[in-house]
Biopython code that builds the backbone (N, CA, C, O; Angstrom):
import numpy as np
from Bio.PDB.StructureBuilder import StructureBuilder

atoms = [
    (1, "UNK", "N", (0.818, -1.196, 0.000)),
    (1, "UNK", "CA", (0.000, 0.000, 0.000)),
    (1, "UNK", "C", (0.867, 1.267, 0.000)),
    (1, "UNK", "O", (0.620, 2.192, -0.774)),
    (2, "UNK", "N", (1.869, 1.303, 0.861)),
    (2, "UNK", "CA", (2.735, 2.483, 0.922)),
    (2, "UNK", "C", (3.516, 2.672, -0.358)),
    (2, "UNK", "O", (3.791, 3.805, -0.755)),
    (3, "UNK", "N", (3.877, 1.585, -1.009)),
    (3, "UNK", "CA", (4.650, 1.710, -2.246)),
    (3, "UNK", "C", (3.817, 2.319, -3.370)),
    (3, "UNK", "O", (4.371, 2.836, -4.340)),
    (4, "UNK", "N", (2.504, 2.262, -3.250)),
    (4, "UNK", "CA", (1.625, 2.831, -4.268)),
    (4, "UNK", "C", (1.237, 4.278, -3.969)),
    (4, "UNK", "O", (0.691, 4.971, -4.828)),
    (5, "UNK", "N", (1.521, 4.728, -2.749)),
    (5, "UNK", "CA", (1.126, 6.068, -2.324)),
    (5, "UNK", "C", (2.163, 7.088, -2.780)),
    (5, "UNK", "O", (3.351, 6.927, -2.499)),
    (6, "UNK", "N", (1.732, 8.133, -3.477)),
    (6, "UNK", "CA", (2.685, 9.165, -3.924)),
    (6, "UNK", "C", (3.392, 9.827, -2.732)),
    (6, "UNK", "O", (2.800, 10.022, -1.671)),
    (7, "UNK", "N", (4.644, 10.159, -2.931)),
    (7, "UNK", "CA", (5.468, 10.754, -1.880)),
    (7, "UNK", "C", (4.838, 12.018, -1.298)),
    (7, "UNK", "O", (4.953, 12.270, -0.098)),
    (8, "UNK", "N", (4.185, 12.801, -2.123)),
    (8, "UNK", "CA", (3.590, 14.052, -1.644)),
    (8, "UNK", "C", (2.564, 13.776, -0.533)),
    (8, "UNK", "O", (2.409, 14.587, 0.380)),
    (9, "UNK", "N", (1.862, 12.634, -0.610)),
    (9, "UNK", "CA", (0.891, 12.283, 0.429)),
    (9, "UNK", "C", (1.588, 11.726, 1.658)),
    (9, "UNK", "O", (1.189, 12.010, 2.787)),
    (10, "UNK", "N", (2.627, 10.936, 1.439)),
    (10, "UNK", "CA", (3.365, 10.371, 2.571)),
    (10, "UNK", "C", (4.041, 11.464, 3.391)),
    (10, "UNK", "O", (4.167, 11.337, 4.609)),
    (11, "UNK", "N", (4.469, 12.515, 2.744)),
    (11, "UNK", "CA", (5.109, 13.617, 3.463)),
    (11, "UNK", "C", (4.147, 14.310, 4.423)),
    (11, "UNK", "O", (4.582, 14.956, 5.376)),
    (12, "UNK", "N", (2.853, 14.182, 4.183)),
    (12, "UNK", "CA", (1.854, 14.817, 5.040)),
    (12, "UNK", "C", (1.486, 13.960, 6.253)),
    (12, "UNK", "O", (0.832, 14.454, 7.172)),
    (13, "UNK", "N", (1.889, 12.698, 6.274)),
    (13, "UNK", "CA", (1.516, 11.791, 7.361)),
    (13, "UNK", "C", (1.913, 12.328, 8.731)),
    (13, "UNK", "O", (1.076, 12.297, 9.633)),
    (14, "UNK", "N", (3.123, 12.816, 8.951)),
    (14, "UNK", "CA", (3.457, 13.337, 10.291)),
    (14, "UNK", "C", (2.524, 14.462, 10.749)),
    (14, "UNK", "O", (2.176, 14.548, 11.926)),
    (15, "UNK", "N", (2.130, 15.308, 9.821)),
    (15, "UNK", "CA", (1.215, 16.409, 10.167)),
    (15, "UNK", "C", (-0.142, 15.860, 10.626)),
    (15, "UNK", "O", (-0.719, 16.349, 11.597)),
    (16, "UNK", "N", (-0.643, 14.848, 9.927)),
    (16, "UNK", "CA", (-1.924, 14.250, 10.298)),
    (16, "UNK", "C", (-1.826, 13.520, 11.632)),
    (16, "UNK", "O", (-2.752, 13.587, 12.440)),
    (17, "UNK", "N", (-0.728, 12.833, 11.869)),
    (17, "UNK", "CA", (-0.543, 12.155, 13.151)),
    (17, "UNK", "C", (-0.480, 13.154, 14.297)),
    (17, "UNK", "O", (-1.047, 12.918, 15.364)),
    (18, "UNK", "N", (0.207, 14.266, 14.079)),
    (18, "UNK", "CA", (0.288, 15.306, 15.104)),
    (18, "UNK", "C", (-1.097, 15.897, 15.373)),
    (18, "UNK", "O", (-1.447, 16.158, 16.524)),
    (19, "UNK", "N", (-1.875, 16.106, 14.328)),
    (19, "UNK", "CA", (-3.230, 16.640, 14.495)),
    (19, "UNK", "C", (-4.103, 15.667, 15.269)),
    (19, "UNK", "O", (-4.901, 16.081, 16.110)),
    (20, "UNK", "N", (-3.960, 14.371, 14.991)),
    (20, "UNK", "CA", (-4.747, 13.373, 15.731)),
    (20, "UNK", "C", (-4.358, 13.365, 17.198)),
    (20, "UNK", "O", (-5.215, 13.273, 18.076)),
    (21, "UNK", "N", (-3.060, 13.462, 17.461)),
    (21, "UNK", "CA", (-2.591, 13.485, 18.842)),
    (21, "UNK", "C", (-3.137, 14.715, 19.578)),
    (21, "UNK", "O", (-3.577, 14.611, 20.723)),
    (22, "UNK", "N", (-3.107, 15.849, 18.935)),
    (22, "UNK", "CA", (-3.624, 17.079, 19.528)),
    (22, "UNK", "C", (-5.120, 16.960, 19.803)),
    (22, "UNK", "O", (-5.598, 17.360, 20.864)),
    (23, "UNK", "N", (-5.850, 16.408, 18.839)),
    (23, "UNK", "CA", (-7.294, 16.237, 18.999)),
    (23, "UNK", "C", (-7.618, 15.295, 20.153)),
    (23, "UNK", "O", (-8.504, 15.578, 20.960)),
    (24, "UNK", "N", (-6.904, 14.181, 20.231)),
    (24, "UNK", "CA", (-7.162, 13.224, 21.303)),
    (24, "UNK", "C", (-6.810, 13.800, 22.669)),
    (24, "UNK", "O", (-7.524, 13.556, 23.641)),
    (25, "UNK", "N", (-5.738, 14.547, 22.755)),
    (25, "UNK", "CA", (-5.363, 15.139, 24.042)),
    (25, "UNK", "C", (-6.361, 16.216, 24.463)),
    (25, "UNK", "O", (-6.538, 16.471, 25.654)),
    (26, "UNK", "N", (-7.008, 16.844, 23.491)),
    (26, "UNK", "CA", (-7.991, 17.878, 23.800)),
    (26, "UNK", "C", (-9.347, 17.333, 24.208)),
    (26, "UNK", "O", (-10.157, 18.057, 24.787)),
    (27, "UNK", "N", (-9.606, 16.069, 23.914)),
    (27, "UNK", "CA", (-10.906, 15.486, 24.263)),
    (27, "UNK", "C", (-11.088, 15.373, 25.772)),
    (27, "UNK", "O", (-12.086, 15.850, 26.312)),
    (28, "UNK", "N", (-10.157, 14.761, 26.442)),
    (28, "UNK", "CA", (-10.150, 14.583, 27.893)),
    (28, "UNK", "C", (-11.527, 14.702, 28.544)),
    (28, "UNK", "O", (-11.825, 15.695, 29.209)),
    (29, "UNK", "N", (-12.346, 13.703, 28.351)),
    (29, "UNK", "CA", (-13.658, 13.669, 28.985)),
    (29, "UNK", "C", (-14.736, 14.430, 28.249)),
    (29, "UNK", "O", (-15.855, 14.536, 28.752)),
    (30, "UNK", "N", (-14.447, 14.956, 27.093)),
    (30, "UNK", "CA", (-15.417, 15.743, 26.331)),
    (30, "UNK", "C", (-15.937, 14.959, 25.127)),
    (30, "UNK", "O", (-16.314, 15.538, 24.108)),
    (31, "UNK", "N", (-15.950, 13.638, 25.260)),
    (31, "UNK", "CA", (-16.327, 12.792, 24.138)),
    (31, "UNK", "C", (-17.775, 13.043, 23.721)),
    (31, "UNK", "O", (-18.081, 13.068, 22.529)),
    (32, "UNK", "N", (-18.654, 13.227, 24.683)),
    (32, "UNK", "CA", (-20.063, 13.496, 24.367)),
    (32, "UNK", "C", (-20.226, 14.768, 23.558)),
    (32, "UNK", "O", (-20.957, 14.793, 22.568)),
    (33, "UNK", "N", (-19.557, 15.806, 23.971)),
    (33, "UNK", "CA", (-19.621, 17.085, 23.253)),
    (33, "UNK", "C", (-19.018, 16.950, 21.854)),
    (33, "UNK", "O", (-19.549, 17.500, 20.889)),
    (34, "UNK", "N", (-17.925, 16.226, 21.749)),
    (34, "UNK", "CA", (-17.298, 15.997, 20.457)),
    (34, "UNK", "C", (-18.248, 15.239, 19.535)),
    (34, "UNK", "O", (-18.351, 15.555, 18.350)),
    (35, "UNK", "N", (-18.933, 14.252, 20.071)),
    (35, "UNK", "CA", (-19.894, 13.482, 19.280)),
    (35, "UNK", "C", (-21.031, 14.387, 18.787)),
    (35, "UNK", "O", (-21.441, 14.298, 17.629)),
    (36, "UNK", "N", (-21.532, 15.250, 19.665)),
    (36, "UNK", "CA", (-22.596, 16.182, 19.272)),
    (36, "UNK", "C", (-22.145, 17.099, 18.139)),
    (36, "UNK", "O", (-22.874, 17.305, 17.169)),
    (37, "UNK", "N", (-20.941, 17.645, 18.268)),
    (37, "UNK", "CA", (-20.436, 18.545, 17.242)),
    (37, "UNK", "C", (-20.174, 17.810, 15.930)),
    (37, "UNK", "O", (-20.398, 18.359, 14.851)),
    (38, "UNK", "N", (-19.704, 16.576, 16.022)),
    (38, "UNK", "CA", (-19.487, 15.778, 14.813)),
    (38, "UNK", "C", (-20.809, 15.506, 14.100)),
    (38, "UNK", "O", (-20.880, 15.553, 12.872)),
    (39, "UNK", "N", (-21.839, 15.226, 14.865)),
    (39, "UNK", "CA", (-23.159, 14.992, 14.271)),
    (39, "UNK", "C", (-23.695, 16.268, 13.630)),
    (39, "UNK", "O", (-24.329, 16.214, 12.576)),
    (40, "UNK", "N", (-23.446, 17.404, 14.254)),
    (40, "UNK", "CA", (-23.868, 18.681, 13.688)),
    (40, "UNK", "C", (-23.167, 18.933, 12.354)),
    (40, "UNK", "O", (-23.806, 19.326, 11.378)),
    (41, "UNK", "N", (-21.874, 18.709, 12.316)),
    (41, "UNK", "CA", (-21.119, 18.893, 11.069)),
    (41, "UNK", "C", (-21.648, 17.952, 9.996)),
    (41, "UNK", "O", (-21.810, 18.358, 8.845)),
    (42, "UNK", "N", (-21.920, 16.697, 10.357)),
    (42, "UNK", "CA", (-22.455, 15.735, 9.394)),
    (42, "UNK", "C", (-23.804, 16.207, 8.856)),
    (42, "UNK", "O", (-24.055, 16.127, 7.654)),
    (43, "UNK", "N", (-24.657, 16.691, 9.728)),
    (43, "UNK", "CA", (-25.971, 17.182, 9.316)),
    (43, "UNK", "C", (-25.853, 18.361, 8.357)),
    (43, "UNK", "O", (-26.542, 18.421, 7.339)),
    (44, "UNK", "N", (-24.974, 19.293, 8.697)),
    (44, "UNK", "CA", (-24.776, 20.462, 7.830)),
    (44, "UNK", "C", (-24.176, 20.059, 6.487)),
    (44, "UNK", "O", (-24.531, 20.612, 5.446)),
    (45, "UNK", "N", (-23.272, 19.099, 6.522)),
    (45, "UNK", "CA", (-22.671, 18.602, 5.287)),
    (45, "UNK", "C", (-23.732, 17.966, 4.385)),
    (45, "UNK", "O", (-23.722, 18.169, 3.171)),
    (46, "UNK", "N", (-24.629, 17.212, 4.974)),
    (46, "UNK", "CA", (-25.708, 16.591, 4.198)),
    (46, "UNK", "C", (-26.613, 17.653, 3.590)),
    (46, "UNK", "O", (-27.066, 17.512, 2.454)),
    (47, "UNK", "N", (-26.873, 18.713, 4.345)),
    (47, "UNK", "CA", (-27.698, 19.804, 3.810)),
    (47, "UNK", "C", (-27.023, 20.473, 2.618)),
    (47, "UNK", "O", (-27.672, 20.777, 1.617)),
    (48, "UNK", "N", (-25.707, 20.702, 2.733)),
    (48, "UNK", "CA", (-24.961, 21.304, 1.630)),
    (48, "UNK", "C", (-25.042, 20.406, 0.398)),
    (48, "UNK", "O", (-25.218, 20.893, -0.719)),
    (49, "UNK", "N", (-24.916, 19.111, 0.600)),
    (49, "UNK", "CA", (-24.980, 18.183, -0.534)),
    (49, "UNK", "C", (-26.366, 18.180, -1.173)),
    (49, "UNK", "O", (-26.483, 18.072, -2.394)),
    (50, "UNK", "N", (-27.410, 18.295, -0.366)),
    (50, "UNK", "CA", (-28.768, 18.357, -0.945)),
    (50, "UNK", "C", (-28.922, 19.617, -1.786)),
    (50, "UNK", "O", (-29.514, 19.575, -2.865)),
    (51, "UNK", "N", (-28.396, 20.733, -1.302)),
    (51, "UNK", "CA", (-28.442, 21.979, -2.079)),
    (51, "UNK", "C", (-27.632, 21.809, -3.351)),
    (51, "UNK", "O", (-28.049, 22.236, -4.427)),
    (52, "UNK", "N", (-26.467, 21.180, -3.221)),
    (52, "UNK", "CA", (-25.599, 20.956, -4.370)),
    (52, "UNK", "C", (-26.327, 20.116, -5.428)),
    (52, "UNK", "O", (-26.223, 20.402, -6.621)),
    (53, "UNK", "N", (-27.045, 19.106, -5.007)),
    (53, "UNK", "CA", (-27.755, 18.240, -5.947)),
    (53, "UNK", "C", (-28.879, 18.986, -6.654)),
    (53, "UNK", "O", (-29.315, 18.585, -7.733)),
    (54, "UNK", "N", (-29.345, 20.066, -6.046)),
    (54, "UNK", "CA", (-30.392, 20.858, -6.686)),
    (54, "UNK", "C", (-29.802, 21.801, -7.735)),
    (54, "UNK", "O", (-30.535, 22.490, -8.444)),
    (55, "UNK", "N", (-28.461, 21.824, -7.827)),
    (55, "UNK", "CA", (-27.803, 22.619, -8.854)),
    (55, "UNK", "C", (-27.391, 24.011, -8.419)),
    (55, "UNK", "O", (-26.911, 24.799, -9.234)),
    (56, "UNK", "N", (-27.573, 24.326, -7.136)),
    (56, "UNK", "CA", (-27.239, 25.668, -6.667)),
    (56, "UNK", "C", (-25.766, 25.823, -6.284)),
    (56, "UNK", "O", (-25.257, 26.941, -6.210)),
    (57, "UNK", "N", (-25.084, 24.702, -6.041)),
    (57, "UNK", "CA", (-23.675, 24.739, -5.646)),
    (57, "UNK", "C", (-22.886, 23.756, -6.493)),
    (57, "UNK", "O", (-23.451, 22.960, -7.244)),
    (58, "UNK", "N", (-21.612, 23.826, -6.361)),
    (58, "UNK", "CA", (-20.742, 22.827, -6.960)),
    (58, "UNK", "C", (-19.793, 22.360, -5.875)),
    (58, "UNK", "O", (-18.659, 22.833, -5.791)),
    (59, "UNK", "N", (-20.246, 21.437, -5.046)),
    (59, "UNK", "CA", (-19.479, 20.945, -3.899)),
    (59, "UNK", "C", (-18.795, 19.624, -4.252)),
    (59, "UNK", "O", (-19.477, 18.618, -4.444)),
    (60, "UNK", "N", (-17.463, 19.604, -4.344)),
    (60, "UNK", "CA", (-16.765, 18.395, -4.798)),
    (60, "UNK", "C", (-16.863, 17.210, -3.845)),
    (60, "UNK", "O", (-16.672, 16.071, -4.272)),
    (61, "UNK", "N", (-17.156, 17.445, -2.558)),
    (61, "UNK", "CA", (-17.208, 16.335, -1.606)),
    (61, "UNK", "C", (-18.531, 15.598, -1.606)),
    (61, "UNK", "O", (-18.662, 14.583, -0.923)),
    (62, "UNK", "N", (-19.502, 16.071, -2.341)),
    (62, "UNK", "CA", (-20.799, 15.432, -2.387)),
    (62, "UNK", "C", (-20.799, 14.320, -3.432)),
    (62, "UNK", "O", (-20.305, 14.493, -4.547)),
    (63, "UNK", "N", (-21.353, 13.197, -3.055)),
    (63, "UNK", "CA", (-21.459, 12.061, -3.967)),
    (63, "UNK", "C", (-22.687, 12.229, -4.829)),
    (63, "UNK", "O", (-23.765, 12.544, -4.324)),
    (64, "UNK", "N", (-22.539, 12.023, -6.117)),
    (64, "UNK", "CA", (-23.665, 12.186, -7.047)),
    (64, "UNK", "C", (-24.601, 11.020, -6.970)),
    (64, "UNK", "O", (-25.605, 10.986, -7.681)),
]
sb = StructureBuilder()
sb.init_structure("model")
sb.init_model(0)
sb.init_chain("A")
sb.init_seg("    ")
for serial, (resi, resn, name, xyz) in enumerate(atoms, 1):
    if name == "N":
        sb.init_residue(resn, " ", resi, " ")
    sb.init_atom(name, np.array(xyz, "f"), 0.0, 1.0, " ", f" {name:<3s}", serial, name[0])
structure = sb.get_structure()
């Protein structure tokens, strides 16, 4: 798998690992709140995709 991954993506791995570590250290008992906010983001993302499907936006993360 790693041999197929372009170097430009592999170079970003340390940054992503550091971000995950920072996020996990910031949770410290706030898992419920994090879950609520994640659900809110998911809901808003779904709304954006519905608008996008109506032709009002061009959102690349929405699945056709």
